[in-house]
Structures are given as structure tokens and as C-alpha cells.
N, CA, C and O of each residue as an XYZ file, in Angstrom:
908
protein
N     129.438     29.473     84.973
C     129.866     30.765     84.452
C     128.853     31.305     83.436
O     128.570     32.502     83.388
N     128.316     30.381     82.623
C     127.358     30.781     81.594
C     126.086     31.324     82.228
O     125.508     32.298     81.745
N     125.648     30.675     83.334
C     124.435     31.130     84.027
C     124.632     32.521     84.601
O     123.732     33.358     84.528
N     125.832     32.780     85.185
C     126.113     34.096     85.755
C     126.112     35.169     84.678
O     125.652     36.289     84.900
N     126.628     34.814     83.520
C     126.670     35.769     82.410
C     125.261     36.134     81.950
O     125.003     37.265     81.540
N     124.343     35.147     82.025
C     122.961     35.398     81.628
C     122.234     36.249     82.665
O     121.366     37.050     82.318
N     122.591     36.074     83.943
C     121.916     36.783     85.023
C     122.263     38.272     85.031
O     121.426     39.103     85.382
N     123.489     38.608     84.646
C     123.934     39.999     84.722
C     123.116     40.934     83.832
O     122.682     41.982     84.310
N     122.882     40.597     82.539
C     122.055     41.479     81.699
C     120.643     41.641     82.259
O     120.070     42.728     82.191
N     120.070     40.545     82.822
C     118.722     40.605     83.376
C     118.690     41.536     84.578
O     117.762     42.330     84.731
N     119.708     41.435     85.435
C     119.799     42.310     86.603
C     119.954     43.759     86.186
O     119.311     44.649     86.742
N     120.813     43.988     85.200
C     121.051     45.337     84.712
C     119.787     45.939     84.121
O     119.543     47.137     84.265
N     118.982     45.116     83.458
C     117.768     45.618     82.816
C     116.785     46.173     83.842
O     116.100     47.158     83.566
N     116.707     45.556     85.025
C     115.808     46.051     86.070
C     116.288     47.405     86.571
O     115.481     48.309     86.789
N     117.581     47.550     86.753
C     118.147     48.831     87.180
C     117.847     49.941     86.172
O     117.749     51.113     86.535
N     117.705     49.559     84.912
C     117.496     50.536     83.852
C     116.035     50.668     83.429
O     115.746     51.261     82.390
N     115.108     50.121     84.224
C     113.691     50.335     83.962
C     113.408     51.842     83.975
O     113.996     52.578     84.767
N     112.528     52.286     83.118
C     112.197     53.709     83.021
C     111.754     54.288     84.368
O     112.250     55.348     84.750
N     110.823     53.629     85.117
C     110.425     54.193     86.418
C     111.583     54.272     87.410
O     111.614     55.171     88.251
N     112.536     53.342     87.321
C     113.690     53.380     88.220
C     114.637     54.513     87.857
O     115.257     55.113     88.735
N     114.750     54.809     86.561
C     115.561     55.950     86.125
C     114.943     57.249     86.645
O     115.655     58.162     87.061
N     113.605     57.320     86.617
C     112.908     58.474     87.197
C     113.225     58.569     88.690
O     113.395     59.659     89.235
N     113.300     57.406     89.337
C     113.645     57.363     90.760
C     115.032     57.911     91.032
O     115.234     58.634     92.007
N     115.998     57.568     90.172
C     117.354     58.102     90.333
C     117.358     59.619     90.168
O     118.069     60.328     90.879
N     116.556     60.109     89.221
C     116.451     61.553     88.997
C     115.889     62.248     90.237
O     116.309     63.352     90.583
N     114.943     61.595     90.895
C     114.369     62.154     92.129
C     115.452     62.296     93.204
O     115.504     63.304     93.909
N     116.299     61.297     93.323
C     117.376     61.329     94.315
C     118.321     62.492     94.027
O     118.708     63.224     94.938
N     118.692     62.658     92.755
C     119.600     63.743     92.363
C     118.967     65.100     92.633
O     119.626     66.002     93.150
N     117.689     65.249     92.286
C     116.981     66.511     92.522
C     116.949     66.854     94.004
O     117.142     68.008     94.388
N     116.703     65.846     94.831
C     116.665     66.077     96.280
C     118.038     66.472     96.827
O     118.141     67.336     97.697
N     119.077     65.838     96.317
C     120.438     66.182     96.765
C     120.765     67.640     96.441
O     121.328     68.358     97.267
N     120.404     68.069     95.229
C     120.642     69.462     94.839
C     119.788     70.400     95.685
O     120.253     71.450     96.128
N     118.532     70.009     95.903
C     117.607     70.847     96.677
C     118.121     71.086     98.091
O     118.146     72.223     98.562
N     118.525     70.033     98.759
C     118.982     70.177    100.140
C     120.341     70.883    100.232
O     120.692     71.439    101.273
N     121.085     70.855     99.150
C     122.365     71.565     99.138
C     122.172     73.077     99.159
O     123.052     73.819     99.596
N     120.994     73.534     98.673
C     120.742     74.984     98.605
C     119.574     75.406     99.504
O     119.065     76.520     99.376
N     119.151     74.522    100.408
C     117.929     74.782    101.187
C     117.994     76.047    102.038
O     116.966     76.686    102.263
N     119.171     76.418    102.510
C     119.296     77.625    103.333
C     119.682     78.856    102.514
O     119.292     79.974    102.849
N     120.441     78.652    101.451
C     120.894     79.775    100.634
C     119.844     80.237     99.624
O     119.811     81.411     99.255
N     118.981     79.312     99.174
C     117.962     79.664     98.179
C     116.704     78.827     98.438
O     116.533     77.748     97.871
N     115.840     79.339     99.294
C     114.637     78.599     99.688
C     113.677     78.376     98.519
O     113.024     77.336     98.429
N     113.600     79.361     97.627
C     112.697     79.233     96.475
C     113.130     78.102     95.557
O     112.306     77.290     95.137
N     114.419     78.046     95.243
C     114.936     76.974     94.394
C     114.761     75.624     95.073
O     114.397     74.638     94.432
N     115.025     75.590     96.380
C     114.827     74.353     97.123
C     113.386     73.876     96.983
O     113.147     72.706     96.684
N     112.430     74.769     97.197
C     111.009     74.419     97.154
C     110.609     73.876     95.792
O     109.868     72.898     95.700
N     111.105     74.516     94.728
C     110.776     74.073     93.369
C     111.354     72.686     93.081
O     110.661     71.815     92.555
N     112.616     72.491     93.428
C     113.263     71.197     93.181
C     112.646     70.090     94.023
O     112.395     68.988     93.536
N     112.406     70.397     95.289
C     111.846     69.403     96.202
C     110.444     68.988     95.759
O     110.126     67.799     95.723
N     109.612     69.968     95.424
C     108.235     69.653     95.037
C     108.197     68.946     93.691
O     107.355     68.074     93.476
N     109.101     69.312     92.778
C     109.169     68.629     91.481
C     109.559     67.166     91.675
O     109.012     66.275     91.026
N     110.511     66.934     92.573
C     110.915     65.568     92.886
C     109.746     64.789     93.474
O     109.537     63.618     93.156
N     108.991     65.457     94.335
C     107.821     64.822     94.940
C     106.788     64.454     93.877
O     106.216     63.365     93.923
N     106.546     65.345     92.928
C     105.578     65.086     91.860
C     106.022     63.926     90.959
O     105.192     63.204     90.406
N     107.329     63.761     90.823
C     107.859     62.662     90.012
C     107.524     61.303     90.616
O     107.646     60.276     89.948
N     107.102     61.296     91.880
C     106.680     60.063     92.531
C     105.497     59.465     91.784
O     105.401     58.249     91.621
N     104.592     60.337     91.332
C     103.436     59.868     90.561
C     103.859     59.446     89.158
O     103.277     58.531     88.576
N     104.872     60.116     88.619
C     105.344     59.821     87.266
C     105.957     58.427     87.186
O     105.681     57.678     86.249
N     106.797     58.076     88.181
C     107.438     56.749     88.113
C     106.414     55.633     88.284
O     106.569     54.554     87.711
N     105.366     55.887     89.068
C     104.303     54.888     89.214
C     103.544     54.695     87.918
O     103.207     53.571     87.546
N     103.272     55.809     87.224
C     102.584     55.741     85.931
C     103.444     55.003     84.902
O     102.943     54.181     84.136
N     104.726     55.304     84.894
C     105.642     54.646     83.956
C     105.721     53.146     84.211
O     105.771     52.346     83.277
N     105.733     52.781     85.485
C     105.811     51.355     85.833
C     104.611     50.587     85.289
O     104.754     49.476     84.780
N     103.422     51.193     85.402
C     102.210     50.532     84.895
C     102.131     50.611     83.378
O     101.740     49.645     82.722
N     102.502     51.757     82.820
C     102.406     51.968     81.372
C     103.318     51.027     80.597
O     102.902     50.445     79.595
N     104.552     50.876     81.052
C     105.540     50.068     80.331
C     105.708     48.669     80.929
O     106.625     47.933     80.566
N     104.808     48.318     81.849
C     104.851     46.998     82.484
C     106.225     46.722     83.093
O     106.818     45.663     82.884
N     106.717     47.715     83.858
C     108.038     47.615     84.470
C     107.939     47.763     85.992
O     108.766     48.426     86.618
N     106.935     47.145     86.562
C     106.784     47.131     88.019
C     107.847     46.214     88.605
O     108.000     45.081     88.148
N     108.582     46.680     89.606
C     109.631     45.863     90.221
C     109.684     46.106     91.722
O     109.318     47.178     92.204
N     110.139     45.108     92.446
C     110.302     45.238     93.889
C     111.352     46.298     94.209
O     111.188     47.100     95.128
N     112.428     46.284     93.434
C     113.483     47.290     93.623
C     112.930     48.699     93.444
O     113.251     49.600     94.219
N     112.098     48.886     92.422
C     111.509     50.189     92.160
C     110.604     50.652     93.289
O     110.602     51.826     93.658
N     109.826     49.705     93.839
C     108.927     50.037     94.941
C     109.714     50.444     96.185
O     109.350     51.392     96.880
N     110.801     49.714     96.456
C     111.646     50.037     97.616
C     112.347     51.375     97.411
O     112.393     52.202     98.321
N     112.891     51.586     96.216
C     113.560     52.851     95.896
C     112.601     54.022     96.065
O     112.973     55.072     96.588
N     111.377     53.833     95.623
C     110.349     54.869     95.710
C     110.053     55.226     97.160
O     110.026     56.402     97.523
N     109.832     54.209     97.989
C     109.487     54.456     99.390
C     110.672     55.042    100.161
O     110.497     55.964    100.959
N     111.863     54.519     99.928
C     113.046     55.035    100.632
C     113.280     56.501    100.274
O     113.603     57.311    101.142
N     113.116     56.840     98.992
C     113.287     58.233     98.558
C     112.271     59.138     99.233
O     112.609     60.228     99.695
N     111.024     58.683     99.290
C     109.960     59.460     99.951
C     110.279     59.707    101.416
O     110.221     60.836    101.902
N     110.616     58.627    102.106
C     110.821     58.714    103.551
C     112.071     59.539    103.889
O     112.044     60.353    104.813
N     113.151     59.335    103.152
C     114.398     60.050    103.441
C     114.246     61.541    103.149
O     114.702     62.372    103.935
N     113.610     61.892    102.027
C     113.449     63.303    101.673
C     112.577     64.028    102.685
O     112.896     65.144    103.095
N     111.474     63.399    103.091
C     110.606     64.011    104.098
C     111.325     64.120    105.434
O     111.195     65.123    106.135
N     112.086     63.083    105.786
C     112.827     63.095    107.050
C     113.848     64.229    107.073
O     114.001     64.905    108.090
N     114.546     64.439    105.962
C     115.545     65.514    105.898
C     114.886     66.879    106.058
O     115.415     67.749    106.750
N     113.732     67.068    105.418
C     113.030     68.344    105.534
C     112.546     68.577    106.959
O     112.597     69.702    107.457
N     112.078     67.525    107.614
C     111.626     67.647    109.000
C     112.790     67.992    109.935
O     112.624     68.764    110.880
N     113.952     67.426    109.670
C     115.135     67.751    110.472
C     115.497     69.223    110.311
O     115.826     69.899    111.285
N     115.435     69.714    109.074
C     115.728     71.133    108.821
C     114.727     72.024    109.561
O     115.118     73.015    110.178
N     113.446     71.678    109.502
C     112.422     72.462    110.197
C     112.616     72.423    111.710
O     112.296     73.385    112.408
N     113.137     71.314    112.207
C     113.384     71.202    113.651
C     114.499     72.129    114.110
O     114.599     72.462    115.291
N     115.346     72.549    113.152
C     116.420     73.483    113.476
C     115.969     74.943    113.379
O     116.656     75.853    113.843
N     114.805     75.142    112.769
C     114.289     76.498    112.575
C     113.218     76.859    113.599
O     113.194     77.973    114.121
N     112.335     75.904    113.878
C     111.187     76.180    114.745
C     111.354     75.576    116.138
O     112.082     74.606    116.348
N     110.653     76.192    117.063
C     110.557     75.694    118.429
C     109.089     75.482    118.771
O     108.280     76.370    118.501
N     108.703     74.341    119.356
C     109.589     73.282    119.835
C     110.041     72.361    118.699
O     109.228     71.914    117.890
N     111.324     72.088    118.650
C     111.886     71.234    117.610
C     111.418     69.793    117.748
O     111.412     69.039    116.775
N     111.026     69.414    118.964
C     110.569     68.044    119.210
C     109.330     67.709    118.379
O     109.092     66.540    118.074
N     108.545     68.711    118.012
C     107.335     68.477    117.220
C     107.690     67.831    115.885
O     107.043     66.873    115.461
N     108.715     68.355    115.227
C     109.106     67.832    113.918
C     109.844     66.504    114.031
O     109.701     65.630    113.175
N     110.632     66.357    115.091
C     111.330     65.084    115.294
C     110.338     63.968    115.623
O     110.553     62.814    115.255
N     109.263     64.312    116.309
C     108.212     63.329    116.606
C     107.491     62.910    115.328
O     107.168     61.736    115.145
N     107.243     63.879    114.446
C     106.610     63.577    113.164
C     107.506     62.675    112.326
O     107.024     61.769    111.647
N     108.802     62.926    112.376
C     109.772     62.104    111.659
C     109.719     60.659    112.163
O     109.677     59.716    111.373
N     109.720     60.501    113.483
C     109.692     59.162    114.084
C     108.400     58.431    113.728
O     108.426     57.241    113.415
N     107.271     59.139    113.774
C     105.977     58.534    113.448
C     105.934     58.097    111.992
O     105.444     57.011    111.683
N     106.442     58.933    111.100
C     106.418     58.635    109.670
C     107.235     57.382    109.357
O     106.767     56.490    108.649
N     108.446     57.320    109.881
C     109.319     56.174    109.608
C     108.794     54.903    110.280
O     108.756     53.840    109.661
N     108.396     55.017    111.528
C     107.923     53.845    112.273
C     106.670     53.239    111.637
O     106.576     52.021    111.487
N     105.715     54.081    111.265
C     104.459     53.581    110.706
C     104.676     52.895    109.363
O     104.080     51.851    109.099
N     105.523     53.470    108.514
C     105.760     52.875    107.206
C     106.638     51.630    107.297
O     106.437     50.674    106.548
N     107.607     51.636    108.206
C     108.455     50.449    108.355
C     107.636     49.274    108.885
O     107.752     48.153    108.390
N     106.815     49.537    109.887
C     105.963     48.482    110.433
C     104.969     47.972    109.395
O     104.692     46.775    109.324
N     104.437     48.891    108.591
C     103.492     48.492    107.548
C     104.148     47.578    106.526
O     103.556     46.580    106.116
N     105.365     47.909    106.112
C     106.085     47.068    105.155
C     106.406     45.696    105.751
O     106.270     44.671    105.083
N     106.834     45.691    107.011
C     107.194     44.414    107.648
C     105.962     43.544    107.876
O     106.019     42.327    107.699
N     104.850     44.160    108.266
C     103.618     43.396    108.480
C     103.093     42.836    107.162
O     102.490     41.763    107.133
N     103.324     43.569    106.071
C     102.931     43.084    104.745
C     103.707     41.821    104.404
O     103.157     40.869    103.850
N     104.993     41.825    104.743
C     105.839     40.656    104.520
C     105.350     39.462    105.343
O     105.286     38.342    104.836
N     105.006     39.701    106.614
C     104.539     38.627    107.479
C     103.199     38.059    107.023
O     102.925     36.869    107.181
N     102.367     38.936    106.453
C     101.035     38.511    106.014
C     101.056     37.799    104.672
O     100.066     37.186    104.273
N     102.185     37.879    103.975
C     102.298     37.244    102.664
C     101.635     38.035    101.552
O     101.370     37.495    100.478
N     101.363     39.317    101.801
C     100.747     40.162    100.780
C     101.815     40.681     99.820
O     102.995     40.747    100.163
N     101.385     41.047     98.620
C     102.323     41.529     97.617
C     102.498     43.043     97.655
O     103.448     43.573     97.079
N     101.589     43.739     98.330
C     101.673     45.197     98.390
C     101.283     45.709     99.768
O     100.347     45.198    100.383
N     102.007     46.728    100.258
C     101.675     47.314    101.553
C     100.388     48.139    101.487
O      99.867     48.580    102.511
N      99.885     48.340    100.263
C      98.644     49.097    100.086
C      97.403     48.207    100.132
O      96.275     48.689    100.030
N      97.624     46.922    100.285
C      96.504     45.973    100.376
C      95.990     45.955    101.819
O      96.482     45.196    102.653
N      94.997     46.798    102.098
C      94.462     46.916    103.463
C      92.952     46.668    103.472
O      92.234     47.189    104.325
N      92.484     45.871    102.516
C      91.040     45.603    102.410
C      90.476     44.945    103.662
O      89.290     45.087    103.959
N      91.325     44.220    104.403
C      90.859     43.518    105.605
C      90.942     44.378    106.863
O      90.653     43.897    107.959
N      91.335     45.644    106.718
C      91.441     46.537    107.877
C      90.059     46.905    108.412
O      89.105     47.033    107.645
N      89.958     47.073    109.713
C      88.686     47.453    110.339
C      88.474     48.964    110.314
O      87.384     49.438    110.631
N      89.509     49.729    109.939
C      89.412     51.186    109.905
C      88.973     51.664    108.512
O      89.673     51.429    107.527
N      87.829     52.325    108.435
C      87.333     52.827    107.152
C      88.246     53.919    106.593
O      88.405     54.045    105.379
N      88.843     54.704    107.488
C      89.727     55.779    107.052
C      90.994     55.209    106.430
O      91.492     55.721    105.427
N      91.506     54.147    107.034
C      92.708     53.476    106.529
C      92.436     52.864    105.165
O      93.266     52.965    104.261
N      91.264     52.219    105.008
C      90.884     51.627    103.723
C      90.680     52.702    102.660
O      91.064     52.523    101.505
N      90.072     53.822    103.060
C      89.842     54.922    102.129
C      91.155     55.505    101.633
O      91.295     55.831    100.455
N      92.115     55.634    102.539
C      93.407     56.233    102.198
C      94.114     55.434    101.117
O      94.566     56.005    100.124
N      94.216     54.119    101.295
C      94.925     53.296    100.322
C      94.046     52.861     99.151
O      94.552     52.366     98.144
N      92.734     53.044     99.281
C      91.825     52.630     98.215
C      91.423     53.739     97.263
O      90.903     53.472     96.180
N      91.662     54.990     97.661
C      91.269     56.125     96.829
C      92.498     56.976     96.516
O      93.036     57.642     97.400
N      92.938     56.953     95.270
C      94.157     57.668     94.884
C      94.043     59.178     95.090
O      95.017     59.832     95.464
N      92.860     59.726     94.846
C      92.676     61.169     94.995
C      92.818     61.585     96.459
O      93.476     62.577     96.772
N      92.198     60.818     97.345
C      92.262     61.122     98.770
C      93.685     60.956     99.296
O      94.177     61.786    100.060
N      94.334     59.880     98.880
C      95.718     59.630     99.288
C      96.634     60.743     98.773
O      97.513     61.223     99.488
N      96.407     61.142     97.512
C      97.209     62.200     96.930
C      97.049     63.518     97.669
O      98.023     64.235     97.897
N      95.795     63.836     98.048
C      95.542     65.075     98.785
C      96.285     65.097    100.111
O      96.904     66.099    100.469
N      96.219     63.984    100.838
C      96.886     63.913    102.146
C      98.400     64.032    102.015
O      99.039     64.754    102.780
N      98.969     63.326    101.045
C     100.424     63.345    100.858
C     100.916     64.716    100.389
O     101.918     65.230    100.885
N     100.194     65.299     99.427
C     100.570     66.624     98.928
C     100.448     67.660    100.040
O     101.289     68.552    100.159
N      99.402     67.542    100.852
C      99.195     68.486    101.955
C     100.383     68.500    102.905
O     100.818     69.565    103.342
N     100.905     67.335    103.224
C     102.056     67.245    104.132
C     103.263     67.970    103.559
O     103.887     68.794    104.228
N     103.582     67.650    102.312
C     104.770     68.241    101.704
C     104.617     69.750    101.506
O     105.557     70.510    101.736
N     103.421     70.178    101.078
C     103.178     71.614    100.878
C     103.258     72.353    102.209
O     103.813     73.450    102.272
N     102.719     71.775    103.259
C     102.778     72.401    104.584
C     104.223     72.602    105.024
O     104.584     73.680    105.497
N     105.043     71.579    104.872
C     106.437     71.667    105.298
C     107.205     72.700    104.461
O     108.059     73.418    104.982
N     106.895     72.767    103.163
C     107.551     73.750    102.296
C     107.145     75.165    102.692
O     107.983     76.066    102.743
N     105.855     75.357    102.972
C     105.372     76.682    103.384
C     106.048     77.123    104.675
O     106.460     78.275    104.809
N     106.157     76.202    105.618
C     106.797     76.530    106.898
C     108.247     76.955    106.703
O     108.744     77.847    107.391
N     108.913     76.309    105.761
C     110.300     76.691    105.478
C     110.368     78.081    104.842
O     111.235     78.887    105.180
N     109.451     78.348    103.924
C     109.465     79.616    103.198
C     109.112     80.817    104.075
O     109.669     81.901    103.896
N     108.188     80.628    105.023
C     107.737     81.779    105.825
C     108.607     82.020    107.057
O     108.433     83.023    107.750
N     109.536     81.112    107.334
C     110.425     81.306    108.487
C     111.389     82.458    108.217
O     112.019     82.515    107.161
N     111.500     83.366    109.168
C     112.341     84.546    108.992
C     113.684     84.439    109.724
O     114.654     85.102    109.355
N     113.729     83.606    110.752
C     115.002     83.421    111.455
C     115.113     81.987    111.949
O     114.265     81.153    111.631
N     116.127     81.703    112.704
C     116.435     80.333    113.112
C     115.748     79.908    114.409
O     115.891     78.760    114.831
N     115.011     80.806    115.039
C     114.369     80.464    116.317
C     112.898     80.884    116.312
O     112.452     81.607    117.203
N     112.166     80.440    115.331
C     110.760     80.796    115.208
C     109.897     79.954    116.161
O     110.182     78.784    116.418
N     108.834     80.588    116.674
C     107.844     79.855    117.470
C     106.805     79.294    116.502
O     106.121     80.049    115.811
N     106.693     77.981    116.457
C     105.851     77.314    115.467
C     104.392     77.772    115.537
O     103.813     78.168    114.525
N     103.809     77.718    116.719
C     102.395     78.075    116.874
C     102.152     79.530    116.478
O     101.177     79.839    115.793
N     103.027     80.405    116.906
C     102.886     81.834    116.608
C     102.934     82.102    115.111
O     102.116     82.861    114.592
N     103.877     81.492    114.418
C     104.027     81.695    112.975
C     102.811     81.173    112.222
O     102.318     81.829    111.305
N     102.326     79.999    112.605
C     101.160     79.398    111.930
C      99.915     80.246    112.143
O      99.184     80.526    111.192
N      99.666     80.658    113.382
C      98.476     81.462    113.697
C      98.518     82.800    112.961
O      97.516     83.221    112.383
N      99.660     83.465    112.979
C      99.790     84.753    112.294
C      99.587     84.607    110.789
O      98.991     85.479    110.157
N     100.071     83.526    110.217
C      99.917     83.295    108.776
C      98.458     83.028    108.418
O      97.975     83.500    107.389
N      97.755     82.275    109.261
C      96.341     81.970    109.015
C      95.470     83.214    109.147
O      94.444     83.324    108.476
N      95.867     84.149    110.001
C      95.078     85.357    110.252
C      95.212     86.391    109.139
O      94.490     87.388    109.150
N      96.096     86.189    108.200
C      96.334     87.175    107.145
C      95.250     87.197    106.078
O      95.147     88.163    105.322
N      94.432     86.134    106.005
C      93.345     86.049    105.016
C      93.850     86.305    103.587
O      93.319     87.153    102.871
N      94.861     85.573    103.200
C      95.459     85.686    101.869
C      95.421     84.319    101.189
O      95.092     83.324    101.834
N      95.754     84.251     99.891
C      95.821     82.945     99.213
C      96.757     81.973     99.940
O      96.504     80.770     99.991
N      97.849     82.523    100.503
C      98.788     81.677    101.239
C      98.146     81.099    102.491
O      98.372     79.936    102.824
N      97.346     81.904    103.188
C      96.689     81.425    104.408
C      95.662     80.340    104.077
O      95.485     79.392    104.842
N      94.982     80.486    102.923
C      94.023     79.462    102.486
C      94.744     78.160    102.161
O      94.302     77.079    102.552
N      95.850     78.274    101.446
C      96.649     77.094    101.109
C      97.189     76.441    102.373
O      97.234     75.215    102.475
N      97.594     77.254    103.328
C      98.107     76.745    104.599
C      97.023     75.992    105.355
O      97.277     74.927    105.918
N      95.809     76.550    105.368
C      94.695     75.907    106.069
C      94.341     74.561    105.432
O      94.130     73.574    106.137
N      94.277     74.524    104.105
C      93.976     73.274    103.394
C      95.066     72.231    103.640
O      94.790     71.039    103.771
N      96.297     72.704    103.697
C      97.425     71.797    103.926
C      97.395     71.230    105.338
O      97.667     70.048    105.547
N      97.065     72.073    106.300
C      97.003     71.622    107.692
C      95.919     70.558    107.862
O      96.106     69.585    108.593
N      94.784     70.746    107.182
C      93.689     69.773    107.281
C      94.121     68.414    106.723
O      93.937     67.381    107.367
N      94.703     68.430    105.509
C      95.162     67.176    104.904
C      96.292     66.549    105.696
O      96.365     65.328    105.831
N      97.178     67.393    106.222
C      98.288     66.914    107.053
C      97.766     66.219    108.313
O      98.292     65.182    108.717
N      96.743     66.786    108.924
C      96.161     66.211    110.146
C      95.598     64.816    109.883
O      95.793     63.894    110.676
N      94.901     64.678    108.762
C      94.350     63.368    108.395
C      95.480     62.363    108.193
O      95.385     61.210    108.616
N      96.549     62.815    107.541
C      97.689     61.922    107.264
C      98.335     61.439    108.555
O      98.753     60.284    108.634
N      98.427     62.294    109.565
C      99.025     61.871    110.834
C      98.137     60.869    111.561
O      98.631     59.936    112.194
N      96.823     61.065    111.466
C      95.882     60.107    112.052
C      96.043     58.754    111.376
O      96.057     57.716    112.037
N      96.163     58.773    110.054
C      96.345     57.538    109.292
C      97.665     56.870    109.656
O      97.734     55.643    109.737
N      98.710     57.658    109.875
C     100.001     57.101    110.287
C      99.892     56.354    111.609
O     100.480     55.286    111.780
N      99.132     56.925    112.545
C      98.935     56.269    113.841
C      98.152     54.972    113.661
O      98.508     53.942    114.234
N      97.077     55.025    112.856
C      96.276     53.826    112.580
C      97.131     52.764    111.907
O      97.062     51.584    112.250
N      97.934     53.197    110.951
C      98.805     52.274    110.223
C      99.803     51.601    111.162
O     100.027     50.394    111.080
N     100.385     52.375    112.035
C     101.364     51.830    112.974
C     100.718     50.827    113.928
O     101.280     49.763    114.189
N      99.531     51.168    114.450
C      98.831     50.266    115.380
C      98.374     48.999    114.661
O      98.518     47.900    115.195
N      97.826     49.142    113.457
C      97.360     47.987    112.691
C      98.512     47.044    112.356
O      98.386     45.827    112.484
N      99.634     47.618    111.925
C     100.804     46.814    111.573
C     101.400     46.133    112.804
O     101.853     44.991    112.732
N     101.396     46.842    113.932
C     101.900     46.257    115.179
C     101.038     45.071    115.597
O     101.558     44.065    116.080
N      99.727     45.181    115.415
C      98.811     44.083    115.739
C      99.120     42.846    114.893
O      99.069     41.720    115.389
N      99.440     43.061    113.616
C      99.775     41.946    112.727
C     101.034     41.236    113.226
O     101.106     40.007    113.229
N     102.017     42.020    113.645
C     103.264     41.442    114.163
C     103.012     40.642    115.443
O     103.564     39.555    115.619
N     102.181     41.181    116.332
C     101.862     40.499    117.595
C     101.090     39.209    117.330
O     101.375     38.179    117.942
N     100.116     39.260    116.423
C      99.338     38.066    116.089
C     100.217     36.994    115.461
O     100.006     35.801    115.680
N     101.195     37.419    114.688
C     102.142     36.477    114.084
C     102.939     35.769    115.177
O     103.177     34.563    115.099
N     103.352     36.527    116.197
C     104.104     35.935    117.308
C     103.244     34.943    118.099
O     103.718     33.883    118.506
N     101.994     35.299    118.307
C     101.077     34.426    119.052
C     100.843     33.119    118.307
O     100.875     32.041    118.900
N     100.605     33.226    116.991
C     100.391     32.021    116.170
C     101.652     31.149    116.136
O     101.576     29.921    116.118
N     102.793     31.805    116.128
C     104.064     31.073    116.125
C     104.258     30.307    117.422
O     104.778     29.191    117.415
N     103.836     30.906    118.551
C     103.955     30.250    119.850
C     103.013     29.042    119.951
O     103.355     28.022    120.549
N     101.815     29.181    119.351
C     100.854     28.076    119.374
C     101.326     26.884    118.560
O     101.040     25.734    118.894
N     102.050     27.172    117.489
C     102.534     26.108    116.618
C     103.748     25.387    117.214
O     104.043     24.241    116.875
N     104.446     26.099    118.117
C     105.664     25.517    118.708
C     105.333     24.371    119.654
O     106.236     23.771    120.236
């Protein structure tokens, strides 16, 4: 009984780490954002993007206050993946072909889930440890914070822009994007930069998924040899 009593305060302390509290705030912000996504697109965009920016804040807090935790890392990734997935589902209801956004959702979840599982099989402490990868682009993505930040921000900004410029519930995706790019405005420039970073991120997702799948297959082969 005494041991259990000692464990409870320690467990509670991890839940109350500053970066984890920031993580809870991100969840609340996203819930409010998606509650108003159709009635107030501007408010949604501000709340959603602020929540996204807090992703960098909780990482900084974890390093600054020496409060890095496995729970915090999982909370961070789950929040990222779920929020992006929800936005992609909403876009799939607005644009045609809707399969484009559902495919992006599947790629995003599959690549990150496989990466996390392959990290576990490899005995690594972080899914960002890809120094042994044969892909220079994959190594650059996880090795350079600025490059990684550009790609991630580009994806979220692109999805937010698509939501903001949609005028009805049955928009043609290609038509809307082309017309927006042809306007030669600050928005079209931002859209072009976002599309470029988004494209790189999707390539990296494919590389990540294939690399992680290879790790899983090699693990199975080694397991069969040992049997």
C-alpha cells in the first residue's frame, strides 16, 4: 500500500509537466476550432494555427524545464495526427474529388504509425533518429529543424487556405487551386510556397512509410532465422 501511495504523486507529476499542460491546451483549442469550422472559418483558422504553433512551444518547454516524457511525446503526436486528420475529413466534404484528401489522411497516419512501430522494433529512443537511412531527403527532414518546420507549416497553411477560399460545398479542387494561383496576389504566393513544402512532405511520408515497412520486414526475417 505504501509503494502505491508513493507511485501516485510521481504519476500525477508527469501529467502536470508544463509541456503536457500545453498539450492539453492544444486539444481544447482544436475542439473549439472544429466546433466553429463551418460557422466561422476565420476563428477556426486562428485557433487551429495557434494550436499548431503550440507544438513548438511544448517541445521547447520540455527541453527547457527538463520535462521530456514518453507520455508527452505520444500526446504531441496523437494531437498532431488527429487534428490534421479532422481537417482533411472536412476538406473532403467540401472539395471534389474527396478521395484526394482521404488518401492524404491515410498516408499521413500510416507513415507515422509505421515509423513509430519500426522505432520500437529497432530499439531506438526517438522516431526522429534516422541517421542510418539511405535517403538524404529523409535524413534532412528529421535532421534540420528549419526544413522540417517549413514542410509541416506548409501542409497546415495549405489546408487552412483551401478551407478559407472554398465558396460552396462542391468545389472542384484543381479549378480552385489554379484560379487562386493565377490571381498574382500575396495569397497566391503563399499558396504556391505552401504547395511546394506540402509536396516535399508527401514525398517524405512515402519514404518514411517504405523505410519503416522495410524495418518491420527485416525484423520478421531475422526472427524466422532465429527460430
